[in-house]
N, C-alpha and C positions, 0 to 999 in steps of 0.2 A: 869438405865435407857440403857441398846443396847437391852431391851425388846421394850424401846418407840422407838426407831429408827429401828428396824426389823419393825414394825409394819407400820412406815412413810413410808418405802419403799418397803413395804406390797403393800401400796393403794399406791403409785405411777405410779409402776408396773400395779397396776390392770387397775386406770385410764387409762394411755396409751392403758390397752389393751384391754380393750370396747369402748375406743375412735375410736379403726381403725376398726370395724366390720363394721359402714357405705363405709368404704373406698372401704374392702376387698369383701363384697357383691355389690358394683358396679365392682369391677375392674373383678368379678365374671360371667357381663350378658352379652350374654345369658347363662344359664345353662342347659339348658332343650331345647326340638326342638319346630324349631317353628310354628305358623299353617298358613300358608298364600293361604286366600281365594281371589279364583279366578269366580268374578259374572255369568260366562258362562261355557255353556256343553266344556264337555274333545273336545280335536282337531281343534278350534278355530285359528286362530292368535296371541287373548289375551291368548290365555289355555298355545298355544304350545311354548310364548314365557317367557308365568310367570313361565314354567318346566325349560328352560334351563335356565332363571334368578335364578331358589331357586337353582338349580342345583350350577350352581357360586358360590350364596351367602353362601351355607355351609360351603366352603371352606372358605371362610376368615371367618366366625363366631367362625367356631369350631364345630355347632347341622346343625343335619337334618332340613332343610324347607319342611314342608309338604304341600303342594298344597291339598285344598279342593275347590270342584267346586261346587258353589252354586247359579245354574244360576234361570232365571227367572225375569221376569216385566222391561226388558229392565237395566239387572244391580242394582233393588235398594232394591230384593230379597236377593244378598251377600252385600250389604252396608247397609241394614238397619240391617247383624248378626252381623256386626263387629261392631257396635252402641250399641250393649247387651254386650261388650267383658268386664272386667278387665282393664283397659289401664295400663298396665305392659309391652306391647313390643311385646306379646307372640301370640298377634292374629295377624296380620295386612289383609289389602287385596293388590292385583295385580288389575289395573283397569284400562280401556281408560275412555276418558273423556265423553261422555255421561252422567253415570250416579254424575259426578260430576256436569256437568255445564245444564245440560238442563234437570233433568230427574226430580229435584228439583223443580222445575218453574210451571211441568206437570202434577208433578201427588203427590198426599197426602204421605208424607215417614217420615217416623219418626228418620229424617236428617237433619238437615241444610251442606251444605256444609260449612260454618265459619269454625263449631266446628268442622269438622275434623281435623286431622291432619300429613298437606303434607310431605312424606321422600325424594320424591326421585322424578324425570322424569326421567322418564327411555328411553324411545322414544320419537321423533318425528322430523317433515318433513314430515311427512307420508303423501301425496293430495290422497281423497277423487278424486273419476276421473268420466265423464263422455265421453260414448265411442257411436257408430254410427257404422251404416253398413256400408260396403263398398263402397254401391251406394250414399250416402247419398251424397247431393249438397253444400257442404264443406270440405275445407281442416285444416281449419286452423282454432285457437282457433276463429278468431278476424273476417273471414267468418259466422264461424258459430250462431255467436253471429249477425253479419247482416243478419245472412239466416231468422235466428228465431222471430229475431224484423219484418221483413218483413210479419211473417206470425202468428200474434198472436194466439196461443192457437190453433197451428193445430196440435203440436208435444206433445206426451206424453214422461215421464220421468218416469221409476221402481225408489223402492227408499228402505231405509231400512224401512220404517213406516212413519208414521202421526207426525211430529215435532221432526224424530230424525235428525240424525247425515247430514245425505247428503239431506235434505232439505234445512234445516238449513243453511248447504254451497250453494246447489245451490240460495235461496234467500239475501244470502250477496254479491252475486255474480250479481244471475240476479236485484234484484230488483233498482240498480241504473242505469243500460244501459236498467234496459223497456224494457230487455224480459219476455215474456209470455211464459209458459209455462207447460203443465197438470201434476202434480204430482198422480202416482202411490202407494197407500205404498202393502210394500211385508215384509215377515216373515221376511228378510236377504237379505244379498251381495246376497248366493245361488238363492233361489228361484226367487229373480230378475234377475238377469240372464240365469237363465232359461225364464221366462219368454220374456224377450229377445230376446233369441236367437229361441224362439219358435215366435215371431215374435209378439204379442202380448202386448208390447211398442215398442218405437221410439227408445227411448236413455236406456241406460245402465247408472245407476247414482251408484257406491258404490266405494269398496277399488278396487285395483288392483289387489290383486294375484292371484280372483276367474276367471278373465278375461283375464289375460295373454299368454296364452298357447291361445284360441283363436286369438286373433291377430297374435302373428302369425301363427297360421293354416290358418289366412287370412278372417276368420268370422265373424272380427269386424275390428275396425280402435277407438279408443281413441284418443280425441280433445281436452278435456280442461280436464288439473290438476288443482285442487285450493288453492293447495301452492304456496309460490311469485317464486319460485323457480321453474326451469323443476324436471323433478324426474329423479334421476338415470336410474331407469328400463324402462323408455319411454322418451328419448332423445329429441326424432324430437316430442314429443306433446304439444304443446302450455300452457301455465302457466295463473295463475291468472295476474302476473304483466307485462304479453304479450299483457294483454288487458286491461292495465295500472289501474289493479285492488290492487296492490302488497296490501294495506290496507284493502282490505277486505277479505286477502285468509284467510284458513281455511289449517286448517290439524288435523290429526288424533293425538293424540298420547297418550303416557299408560305411567303410574307411580306405584309406593310401596305409603301408605296412611296407616296410623294410626287411631283408634278410641281418639277421642280428652282425653286430660288431660295425654297425658302423657308426662310419664316422661323425664326431660328433657337431663339428663344425658345420658339415653335412647336413644332417638332420634337425640343425636352425636355419637351414637355404629351405630345405624340403618342404620343416610346418609351414611355415612363412609364405609360401608360392601356391601350394595344396590347401590353407587356409583360407588365403584370399582369393585363389578360383574358385572356389567353394561358394562365395556371394556375388561372380560375377551372374550377369543377369541372362546369359545362356543355360550356366549352373540353373541356378533360383527356379527361371522358367518353367524348364524342365520339372522341377522334381514338386513346383504348388500343382502341378496338372499331377501329377502320383498322389499326391498327400503326403509327400516326405518333408521333413526340415530341415532346411539345409546348420550344420552345426561351427564347425570350422573351429575344431577342438584344440586345445596344445597337446604335444604328446604325451604327459605327466597325464593328462584326463584320461585320455582316449587307453593308454594303459591300465590304469585301473579301476575300466569300464571293460576292458575286455574279460581282466583278472576276477571280478566279481564275478558274468556273466560264466565265467569257463569253472568256477569254483560248485555254482548252484544249478549248473547242471551235472556235476559232481552225482552228487546225490538224489538226482531225479532218474538216471543213467540206470541209478544201482538199482533204486526199488524195480526200475520195467527189468531187470534181468539183463540188461546192454549194454553196462561198461566193458570194456573189455580187463581192467585192473581190479 
């Protein structure tokens, strides 16, 4: 009888021990370093923000977060790498909106926006901006619109590429107003700025940081930001809301995404960790200098934002003849 009882107790203890294994494995995630793909070259805004975020996330997760740059093809190379990895939470990407909401419309890429796993939006409220030379005959956003409307197709504006973020932001604002500018595509904000300062285009279209020093030096004057509210970096510059187009506003945003099929329990851990890291001092201090707002959203809210912009861009790109669909 004692032998039977001992066997029964051993069986119960073994069963309890085995049932605890999945919980233990879950509790230990992550148990090795996490790779954070940044689909840009080192040194740019997305790369630098991603490195600050990785630094903060390491302290929350208790594991190294290693930034891996995979630039090229408007961010689609890095995103393509992400879609090919095992969805175990150990390879993620820190990305801006274009590879998520523009590129899938315009390029043949091996991923669908709806198939990715949004984890958290890190930054938001970051405007694109249109700047002119100091002698341009308009001082406010509304004066700018009125002057351009009176002189259709007279002025050129540099942007970051055909169908890229700046051109779409411009089209969202200018189409409803009947404003006609001639877009001139360049390889990025740096190249756009160089050609603007050199007099090869009339208007700079791009992000704020590259041109801010030239504004302070009196070599440029910024006239319109694409967000609904004015930017803290340039509070005297008109916003989309100031010209009655808050509903057509555009912002740059960045966030962390994973491959499709990311386990729900690991998604929860990663969302909490990266959302907390977003509000770490090392991150918020850097974002403030760039005029960006830390968000740290839920994964559901980030997904809704991505899909809403993806849908809005579809009609604009078709109208421009740039959609592959």
